[in-house]
C-alpha positions, 0 to 999 in steps of 0.5 A: 367204631368206623362209619362202615361198621355202623351202617345197617342199611345202604347209604343213599347216594347219586352218580355225581357223588360216586364220581367224586368218591372214586376220585378221592379214593383213587379207586373206581373198583372200590366204589363199584364194589361198595355198590355191588355189596349193597353198602351204597345205593343210587337214590337220585337222578339229577335230570329229575331235579334240574329246577331245584339243582339250578336254584341251589346253584344260584343260591350258593354261587358264592361258594362255588358248589360242585354238582355232588354238593348240590345233589346232596343238598337236594337229597337231604330235602327228599330224605330229611331223616338221613344225615350227610356223610361228608369230608366237607364240613365247612360248606355243609355247615353253610348249606341249608335244605328247604332254604332255612333248615340245617343239614345234619352231617356226619363228618368223616376225616380225610385221614380216616377215609384214606385209612379206611379206603386202603383197608377196604381195597385190601378186603376187595382184593381178597 
């Protein structure tokens, strides 16, 4: 069963993750369709969390995190019952929320993501 088939509620995300997702899927249309269909929902505004994001950037400077990763770490602190869906297993095994807590992740293999994105694009075009 794919991740998309198991999702009952919208996946919470932010603008930085949407931009990165569109880049990796090579489809802005697909990302916009996921928003429109309610598969994903924006639940984070970077400007409301600048001090926390800055602190996270400093803490993980040696890993060179992108803004999307920092936002997801912060969102994990705000929504502790949620897991992070990521293709970036190596970094998210190191990142911690609230300085010490492991962040629960659901690892999505890139090949699966690519296959799913092609299937979803076909569905969007119909």
